GUTIBA-789836 format. One line per 4 residues: their letters; for each residue x, y, z of N, C-alpha, C. Coordinates in steps of 0.05 Angstrom, whole numbers, plus 5000, padded with zeros to 4 digits. Atoms other than C-alpha are relative to their C-alpha. Layout:
a = X,Y,Z,X,Y,Z,X,Y,Z; ...;
// end
This chain:
mlrw = 5011,5024,5020,5255,2695,3339,4989,5016,4978; 5021,5001,5035,5224,2701,3270,4982,4979,4999; 5014,5023,5000,5163,2673,3275,4971,5005,4981; 5016,4991,5003,5097,2666,3235,4987,5029,4999;
aspf = 5029,4968,4993,5055,2734,3228,4994,5001,4971; 5004,4998,5030,5023,2767,3175,5020,5028,4994; 4982,4982,5008,5053,2809,3126,5008,5039,5006; 4994,4966,4980,5042,2885,3173,5016,4993,5010;
alrr = 4984,5003,4971,5076,2847,3230,5027,5003,4980; 4973,5000,5012,5136,2830,3181,5005,5031,4994; 4993,4961,5011,5140,2905,3152,5009,5009,5033; 4998,4980,4976,5134,2936,3223,5024,4975,5014;
agiv = 4971,5010,4986,5190,2882,3248,5026,5004,4975; 4975,4992,5028,5235,2909,3185,5006,4980,4985; 4996,5025,5022,5221,2845,3144,5008,5014,4972; 4998,5000,5027,5256,2854,3079,4977,4980,4974;
gmnr = 5009,5019,5013,5203,2812,3025,5013,4999,4970; 4983,5010,5030,5215,2786,2957,4981,5038,4990; 5015,4970,5011,5170,2848,2932,5019,5026,5008; 4979,4984,5011,5210,2905,2958,5032,4992,4993;
rnve = 4981,5007,5008,5271,2862,2952,5010,5005,4962; 4992,5000,5032,5262,2857,2874,4989,5033,4984; 5020,4968,5008,5223,2931,2875,5014,5017,4999; 4992,4965,4991,5265,2978,2920,5024,4993,5002;
liaq = 4964,5014,4998,5339,2934,2925,5008,4992,4983; 4971,5011,5025,5355,2901,2862,4987,5014,4980; 5010,4985,5033,5309,2940,2805,5021,5029,5001; 4988,4967,5008,5329,3009,2827,5035,5012,5005;
nnpr = 4978,4997,4992,5398,3002,2849,5033,4984,4991; 4971,5024,5022,5434,2942,2799,4984,5010,4967; 5011,4995,5035,5429,2960,2721,5002,4983,4996; 4993,5024,5011,5417,2906,2690,5032,4995,4976;
alyp = 4973,5009,5020,5477,2915,2643,5021,4987,5025; 4984,4997,4971,5517,2911,2703,4999,4952,5009; 5006,5030,4984,5486,2827,2716,5026,4974,4986; 4984,5021,5009,5537,2792,2670,5029,5008,5017;
lvdd = 4977,5002,4984,5597,2809,2709,4992,4985,5021; 5003,5020,4970,5568,2771,2775,4991,4970,4984; 5029,5027,5012,5516,2715,2730,5027,4980,4992; 4990,5023,5009,5578,2695,2696,5036,4993,5025;
klkt = 4972,4993,4985,5639,2670,2744,5029,5011,4990; 4969,4996,5006,5702,2671,2700,5001,5032,4997; 4999,4970,5001,5673,2743,2687,5009,5024,5017; 5003,4973,4972,5674,2765,2762,5034,4991,5008;
kela = 4975,4995,4995,5738,2731,2764,5024,5018,4994; 4994,4972,5007,5768,2778,2717,4998,5030,5021; 5006,4971,4994,5736,2831,2752,5014,4992,5032; 4989,5007,4965,5763,2809,2828,5035,5002,4983;
rkhg = 4965,4986,5007,5836,2811,2786,5003,5029,4992; 5002,4979,5013,5828,2879,2751,4994,5022,5027; 4994,4993,4989,5807,2906,2817,5024,4996,5034; 4985,5003,4983,5854,2867,2866,4989,4989,5026;
lasp = 5013,5024,4986,5805,2832,2898,5005,4968,5013; 4990,5034,4988,5831,2765,2932,4976,4985,4997; 5025,5023,4999,5795,2698,2910,5017,4978,4988; 4982,5021,5000,5813,2640,2897,5012,4991,4974;
klig = 4982,4991,5033,5870,2626,2838,4977,4978,4977; 5011,5018,5025,5844,2601,2770,5015,4984,4997; 4975,5018,5020,5885,2543,2737,4995,4999,4979; 5005,5010,5040,5850,2534,2670,4968,5008,5001;
vvrq = 5022,4993,5017,5787,2541,2627,4996,4980,4979; 5010,5027,5033,5753,2485,2578,4983,5006,4993; 5025,4992,5000,5711,2514,2540,4998,4976,4977; 5011,5016,5029,5714,2464,2481,5002,4965,5006;
tgqi = 5002,5034,4986,5697,2380,2490,5031,5002,4983; 4972,5012,5008,5762,2369,2448,5026,5018,5028; 4991,4990,4969,5804,2398,2508,4998,4982,5021; 4997,5032,4984,5783,2343,2553,5013,4985,4996;
rqla = 4979,5016,5019,5831,2303,2516,5032,5006,5023; 4970,4998,4995,5894,2331,2549,4997,5011,5034; 5005,4994,4964,5860,2348,2622,5024,4985,5006; 4988,5023,4973,5895,2282,2658,5032,5022,4989;
aflk = 4974,5010,4997,5966,2304,2636,5002,5045,5019; 4995,4978,4986,5952,2384,2654,4987,5009,5027; 5001,5009,4981,5916,2362,2719,5032,4991,5014; 4974,5025,4990,5980,2321,2737,5019,5011,5028;
dhpk = 4985,4989,4961,6011,2376,2786,4979,5011,5017; 5012,4990,4995,5949,2395,2805,4985,4980,5025; 5017,5013,4996,5924,2346,2858,4970,5003,5018; 5026,4994,4991,5868,2386,2891,4994,5020,4981;
fvik = 5020,4985,5025,5818,2424,2848,4976,5004,5008; 5029,5006,5005,5745,2445,2839,5007,5018,4973; 5015,4997,5037,5706,2447,2772,4984,5010,5007; 5032,4998,5008,5647,2490,2762,4991,5016,4981;
paqg = 5009,4985,5023,5597,2517,2710,5009,5032,5006; 5000,4967,4987,5614,2597,2701,4974,5013,5003; 5027,4993,4995,5540,2600,2692,4992,4996,5021; 5023,5019,4985,5513,2552,2744,4983,5021,5020;
sggk = 5023,4985,4985,5471,2579,2794,4990,4979,5030; 4997,5011,4998,5463,2547,2863,5013,4970,5017; 4984,5026,5006,5522,2499,2869,5001,4989,4995; 5001,5024,5030,5495,2454,2813,5025,5011,4986;
gilv = 4963,5009,5009,5562,2427,2777,5022,5007,5007; 4983,4996,4978,5607,2446,2836,5008,4966,5009; 4988,5024,5004,5663,2383,2828,5020,5011,5026; 4970,4985,4990,5719,2392,2885,5009,4953,5008;
isgr = 4979,5019,5001,5776,2344,2882,5004,5003,5021; 4986,4985,4985,5816,2343,2939,5012,4971,5007; 4974,5013,5000,5863,2287,2923,5004,4981,4984; 4989,5023,5021,5892,2231,2891,5002,4966,5006;
egda = 5007,5020,4987,5887,2160,2901,5013,4986,4967; 4978,5001,5035,5946,2133,2829,4977,5017,4977; 5003,4976,5018,5912,2153,2774,4969,5016,5000; 5032,4990,4987,5841,2166,2802,4988,5029,5014;
ylkp = 4995,4990,4983,5823,2216,2842,4979,5004,5027; 5020,5014,4959,5788,2229,2922,4986,5020,5000; 5021,4965,4984,5728,2277,2941,5014,5000,5024; 4993,4997,4969,5726,2304,3005,4991,4982,5018;
sgav = 5020,5013,4974,5688,2251,3034,5006,4969,4980; 4972,5023,5022,5744,2197,2994,4990,4980,4987; 5016,5013,5033,5692,2175,2939,5026,5005,4988; 4962,5004,5033,5751,2154,2877,4982,5009,4993;
vafe = 5011,4986,5036,5735,2191,2821,5013,4989,4975; 4986,5005,5034,5754,2157,2749,5009,5029,4993; 4999,4977,5019,5779,2216,2704,4977,4990,4982; 5021,4998,5022,5727,2178,2652,4976,5018,5023;
evar = 5021,4980,4987,5680,2214,2709,5001,5034,5008; 4985,4982,4998,5718,2271,2717,4979,5018,4974; 5012,4986,5022,5708,2287,2637,4983,4996,4995; 5037,5003,5005,5638,2268,2638,4984,5024,5003;
hinn = 5006,4983,4995,5622,2316,2677,5011,5027,5000; 4993,4983,5006,5662,2372,2651,4983,5000,4968; 5024,5001,5018,5620,2349,2587,4971,5008,5001; 5034,4986,4986,5555,2359,2613,5002,5022,5011;
tlsg = 5003,4964,4993,5578,2429,2644,5002,5021,4972; 4988,4967,5013,5597,2461,2576,4975,4991,4978; 5025,5005,5007,5535,2424,2542,4973,5023,5025; 5014,4976,4997,5504,2479,2591,4973,4977,5022;
lfsl = 5007,5017,4979,5469,2420,2646,4994,5019,5024; 5001,5002,4979,5485,2458,2704,5003,5029,5000; 4994,4971,5000,5484,2532,2672,4964,5016,5009; 5012,4984,5002,5432,2581,2675,4979,4999,4978;
ggkn = 5009,4999,5036,5375,2575,2619,5004,4981,4990; 4997,5009,5023,5410,2517,2596,5014,5005,4979; 4983,4982,5024,5459,2555,2554,5039,4981,5013; 4967,5017,4997,5528,2520,2538,5018,5021,5007;
dvam = 4976,4991,4981,5582,2541,2583,5033,4996,5008; 4970,5002,4991,5653,2532,2605,5002,4988,5024; 4994,5004,4974,5676,2501,2660,5032,5007,5009; 4977,4990,4983,5731,2530,2710,5013,4983,5012;
ieem = 4985,5018,4989,5780,2500,2743,5019,5013,5020; 4974,4978,4986,5811,2536,2800,5003,4976,5027; 4986,5021,4965,5851,2517,2874,4970,4997,5016; 5012,5007,4975,5820,2484,2928,5006,5009,5022;
iefd = 4994,4992,4979,5812,2527,2984,5005,4983,5036; 4991,5020,4975,5840,2496,3045,4993,5027,5027; 5025,4981,4979,5782,2528,3096,5028,5002,5032; 4988,4994,4973,5813,2563,3164,4991,4972,5016;
pvfd = 5001,5014,5001,5819,2512,3207,4977,5004,5030; 5018,4988,4974,5762,2553,3265,4971,4989,4995; 5023,5017,5005,5712,2510,3220,5002,4980,5013; 4995,5013,4995,5740,2454,3246,4974,4977,5005;
gytf = 5025,5010,4982,5675,2402,3261,4973,5021,5002; 5023,4986,5001,5628,2463,3239,4990,4993,4967; 5022,5002,5024,5607,2434,3169,5006,4966,5003; 4985,5027,5004,5609,2366,3135,4998,5004,4963;
egvp = 4986,5008,5020,5644,2344,3069,4998,5025,4980; 5000,4972,5022,5646,2419,3040,5014,5024,5020; 4986,4965,4997,5685,2493,3039,4974,5008,5016; 5016,4990,4990,5638,2525,3091,5015,5044,4992;
dirv = 4994,4967,5006,5631,2608,3070,4980,5019,5019; 5010,4982,4992,5603,2670,3088,4986,5021,4981; 5010,4982,5018,5551,2711,3054,4992,5031,5019; 4995,4978,4987,5548,2782,3066,4988,5024,4974;
ivyk = 5014,4984,5010,5495,2838,3045,5013,5014,5001; 4991,4959,5009,5526,2909,3014,4978,5012,4985; 5017,4979,5007,5480,2961,3008,5011,5019,4997; 4990,4976,4993,5508,3014,2978,5032,5005,5003;
gfpv = 4966,5010,4990,5576,2990,2986,5007,4999,5035; 4989,4994,4972,5564,2987,3067,4983,4964,5007; 5006,5025,4993,5565,2910,3090,4972,5001,5023; 5015,5001,4979,5494,2904,3127,4997,4975,5019;
mamt = 5012,5014,4978,5478,2840,3149,5020,4978,4992; 4983,5016,5004,5522,2774,3149,4988,4973,5011; 5000,5037,4978,5523,2692,3166,5008,4989,4987; 4977,5010,5015,5564,2633,3149,4976,4972,4996;
rlst = 5015,5026,5019,5538,2575,3111,5009,4973,4997; 4994,5023,4972,5550,2506,3144,4989,4970,4982; 4994,5015,5015,5554,2450,3089,4986,4966,5014; 5018,5027,4994,5509,2379,3118,4984,4974,4988;
assd = 5005,5026,5010,5498,2309,3103,4969,5009,4977; 5024,4995,5004,5423,2341,3087,5003,5010,4965; 4996,4982,5014,5456,2391,3040,5026,4981,4970; 4979,5023,5015,5508,2330,3001,5019,5027,5005;
gkan = 4978,4975,5009,5562,2385,3018,5002,5022,4999; 5001,4992,5006,5538,2437,2998,4989,5024,5021; 4995,4983,4983,5537,2506,3026,4966,5015,4997; 5019,4988,5011,5458,2517,3007,4982,4991,5023;
lhqg = 5027,4999,4970,5401,2533,3064,4987,4983,4985; 5012,5012,5020,5354,2514,3006,4989,4970,5007; 4993,5021,4995,5385,2448,3015,5002,4988,5013; 4990,5017,4968,5390,2432,3084,5026,5012,5017;
avgv = 4966,4987,4997,5462,2468,3091,4988,5012,5030; 5001,4982,4967,5460,2512,3170,5013,5027,4985; 4993,4971,4992,5457,2585,3177,5004,5009,5017; 4998,4985,4974,5479,2618,3229,5010,5039,4994;
gldi = 5017,4967,5009,5463,2698,3229,5034,5006,5024; 4979,4998,4989,5531,2722,3252,5002,5036,5008; 4997,4974,4989,5540,2795,3291,5025,5013,4982; 4990,4980,5018,5558,2850,3236,5019,5014,5010;
atgk = 4970,4991,4983,5612,2883,3290,5020,4980,5019; 4985,5009,4990,5646,2831,3313,5009,4967,4986; 5002,5037,5023,5636,2753,3269,5002,4978,5015; 5013,5015,4995,5609,2721,3311,4970,4995,5012;
amra = 5027,5014,5007,5551,2673,3322,4981,5020,5011; 5015,4998,4984,5496,2696,3344,4959,4979,4995; 5017,5027,5010,5435,2643,3315,5010,4992,4985; 4992,5024,5038,5432,2583,3269,4965,4988,4991;
vqyd = 5033,5007,5010,5379,2564,3233,5005,4969,4977; 5009,5011,5020,5358,2501,3185,4970,4996,5003; 5031,5006,5000,5302,2483,3151,4986,5025,5003; 5006,4979,4990,5289,2555,3173,4990,5000,5033;
rpve = 5013,5002,4968,5274,2525,3248,5042,5008,5020; 4979,4991,4985,5326,2545,3301,5016,4967,5005; 4980,5026,5002,5389,2492,3312,5025,5013,5029; 4986,4985,4997,5430,2498,3363,5043,4984,5003;
qhpd = 4969,5013,4998,5492,2443,3352,4987,4996,4958; 4991,4996,5021,5514,2419,3278,4986,4975,5000; 5015,5020,5004,5462,2361,3257,5010,4980,5005; 4978,5023,4998,5530,2318,3239,5015,4991,5017;
tgad = 4967,5002,4978,5577,2336,3273,4999,5002,5033; 5005,5007,4976,5546,2350,3340,5010,5026,5022; 4986,4980,4994,5589,2424,3346,4985,5012,5008; 5014,4986,4996,5561,2472,3384,5003,5031,4978;
lsqi = 4992,4983,5030,5538,2526,3327,4997,5031,5030; 4989,4981,4981,5550,2578,3390,5015,5015,5001; 4966,4988,4985,5616,2584,3400,5005,5009,4969; 4975,4983,5025,5637,2599,3319,5003,5038,5012;
avpk = 4989,4972,4995,5677,2665,3311,5015,5000,4980; 4989,4999,5031,5701,2685,3235,5022,5024,5015; 4982,4985,4996,5769,2706,3263,5003,5015,4960; 4996,4977,5023,5798,2764,3208,4967,5006,4994;
wael = 5030,4992,5001,5728,2799,3206,5002,5031,4993; 5009,4970,5000,5743,2874,3201,5013,4998,4961; 4973,4998,5034,5796,2855,3126,4966,4982,4987; 5018,5013,5016,5731,2803,3112,4983,5022,4989;
mela = 5023,4977,4988,5680,2865,3128,5015,5023,4973; 4991,4971,5023,5731,2921,3080,4997,4967,4978; 5010,5015,5037,5729,2863,3019,4977,4999,4996; 5017,5000,5015,5667,2857,3013,4987,5026,4994;
ahcq = 5007,4967,4997,5654,2929,3019,5016,5011,4972; 4987,4994,5031,5700,2932,2957,4978,5002,4982; 5014,5018,5024,5659,2887,2917,4981,5016,4990; 5029,4984,5013,5606,2944,2915,5011,5025,4972;
sasg = 4975,4993,5020,5670,2992,2882,5001,4987,4979; 4980,5025,5025,5695,2935,2833,4977,4994,4983; 5028,5004,5019,5616,2918,2810,5000,5018,4987; 5019,4974,5014,5580,2978,2803,4972,5008,5021;
lgym = 5035,4999,4991,5522,2939,2847,5002,5015,5015; 4995,4982,4974,5495,2980,2896,4974,4971,5023; 5021,5018,4984,5449,2915,2922,5015,4964,4993; 4989,5029,5002,5484,2844,2928,5017,4980,5026;
gvdv = 4993,5013,4975,5510,2789,2967,5025,4980,4981; 4964,4994,5007,5588,2783,2969,4997,4966,5019; 4997,5033,4989,5600,2697,2985,5035,4999,5001; 4978,5008,4988,5671,2692,3013,5007,4979,5022;
vldr = 4985,5017,4975,5711,2636,3047,5026,5003,5010; 4970,4989,4986,5771,2637,3084,5018,4974,5004; 4978,5013,5003,5841,2602,3070,5011,4997,5021; 4986,4994,4978,5880,2588,3122,5024,5014,5005;
vagp = 4978,4972,5015,5934,2624,3090,5005,5024,4994; 5006,4979,5013,5902,2665,3040,4991,5029,5020; 5009,4961,4985,5856,2708,3092,4964,4990,4983; 5028,4995,5016,5780,2716,3059,5014,5006,4976;
qvle = 4991,4993,5039,5779,2702,2991,4965,5008,4992; 5030,5007,5013,5712,2718,2945,5001,4980,4979; 5018,5019,5006,5674,2664,2924,4985,5001,4966; 5033,4996,5022,5616,2695,2886,4997,5025,5004;
lnar = 5017,4974,4985,5584,2753,2875,4974,5001,4992; 5030,4998,5008,5506,2766,2869,4981,5008,5004; 5006,4970,5007,5471,2814,2841,4962,4995,5017; 5020,5020,4984,5401,2770,2874,4997,4997,5014;
pgla = 4996,5019,4985,5417,2751,2932,4978,5001,5014; 5030,5001,4984,5355,2719,2982,4998,5009,5021; 5009,4981,4968,5320,2743,3043,5006,4982,5023; 4989,5021,4982,5346,2675,3080,5014,5008,5025;
iqva = 4976,4986,4981,5400,2720,3119,4987,5002,5025; 5010,4990,4979,5346,2745,3158,4983,4982,5020; 5003,5034,4975,5321,2679,3191,5021,5001,5011; 4979,4999,4995,5388,2669,3196,5013,5016,5033;
ngrg = 4992,4980,4978,5395,2728,3244,4977,5018,5020; 5017,4998,4976,5332,2724,3282,4988,5043,4993; 5002,4981,5009,5324,2797,3247,4992,5010,4980; 4999,4989,5023,5296,2844,3192,5022,5017,4989;
mfpr = 4979,4980,5015,5354,2881,3149,4987,5023,4989; 5013,4978,4997,5298,2937,3139,5022,5030,5004; 4985,4973,4980,5326,2990,3191,5025,5000,5000; 4963,4999,5000,5400,2975,3175,4995,5016,4966;
ikav = 4997,4982,5024,5380,2991,3099,4991,5030,5007; 5011,4972,4999,5350,3051,3125,5022,5027,5014; 4975,4986,4984,5408,3073,3168,5015,5005,4980; 4982,5001,5020,5451,3070,3108,4992,5022,4983;
ddli = 5008,4973,5010,5405,3117,3066,4998,5023,5014; 4993,4996,4987,5402,3151,3116,5017,5021,5001; 4964,4981,4996,5479,3178,3129,5003,5006,4968; 4999,4990,5036,5475,3176,3044,4983,5037,4998;
aade = 5019,4975,5007,5428,3233,3051,5008,5024,5023; 4997,4982,4981,5449,3272,3109,5030,5012,4984; 4981,4985,5006,5517,3274,3081,5023,5001,4970; 4989,5012,5026,5539,3267,2999,5030,5005,5001;
dlps = 4979,4997,4994,5614,3282,3012,5009,4978,5018; 4987,5020,4991,5625,3210,3046,5019,4990,4988; 4980,5019,5016,5683,3177,3039,4999,4986,4988; 5002,5024,5019,5686,3132,2989,5016,4980,5002;
davw = 4974,5023,4993,5745,3084,3014,4975,4976,5005; 5013,5024,4984,5711,3017,3036,5009,4989,5020; 4993,5000,4968,5755,3010,3094,4981,5020,5020; 5009,4988,4989,5716,3071,3120,4966,4992,5007;
ranw = 5025,5004,5008,5649,3043,3092,4998,4976,5022; 5002,5026,4987,5663,2977,3128,4998,5004,5027; 4993,4998,4968,5684,3010,3201,4958,5003,5006; 5031,4990,5001,5617,3054,3194,4982,4974,5007;
amen = 5018,5017,4988,5580,2992,3191,5009,4986,5025; 4980,5022,4974,5618,2945,3240,4987,5021,5028; 5010,4975,4976,5600,3013,3292,4980,5008,5002; 5018,4984,5004,5543,3032,3271,4962,4982,5009;
lavl = 5021,5013,5009,5496,2972,3252,4995,4976,5015; 5001,5022,4983,5496,2911,3307,4980,5006,5010; 5019,5000,4992,5446,2950,3336,4972,4995,5000; 5023,4988,5010,5397,2955,3290,4977,4974,5002;
// end
């Protein structure tokens, strides 16, 4: 278990801190020219399409205020959808609609949302209210994920996701993020979501935290967090590894959701992933980073395909 310790003790334990992340992992592996591919979710969506990465279907894009007048008719055949800013961060500006009630819409909580509220939300998105730096933005409309029943009882009014840290094409650490009442249904650890560290070899739960403190049960549902086992784990690891080949980023966070029918889907890519995943796993990430570097240094002719990299990671990194 990670406890308060000196910087020296943390480094000795293999914990990657902010300085090492920023200087060694991000600056040395992520060319700034590639950032727009992941900072703009619309560009990420196109990247996924181009490289055959499974991701939620894009229904439409609202680019101008005048298009809002046509939106009600456009959404008539889409009872479930998600609206998100293309340049948002931290889950800000995401509106999930899970059904209809007459001409109004329903949130996963059951709250009724009038079309006027949806229109106002999109208008705020276009004006940059939710975007990085307050820049003018566009509103993406995606199909809503029907999340895998394996997560039934493990989340509160939100879609759980799996964050995978990928280093030089190798998945090195993973966790699932579960929304809570405290996080307002969003899978954001800083807002109170639960982070469950996952065994990189099997996808089974190892340790769970909320606000960086260990927990054994979901705070709202009471579900036993130690019983989580993510299905289609090898497929998920291969998808995460493939994201490096597609984006060119050497250090990245890949956010994946599990659809009950379509399986693992890429939700977002992140060029500056946070470090809380180490707390959720109860171990440092540096030994795994070093193992990948040592592997590459020892053999410059390693297979380049994502399947091989994912399998190597599952077979060799879990013990570190």
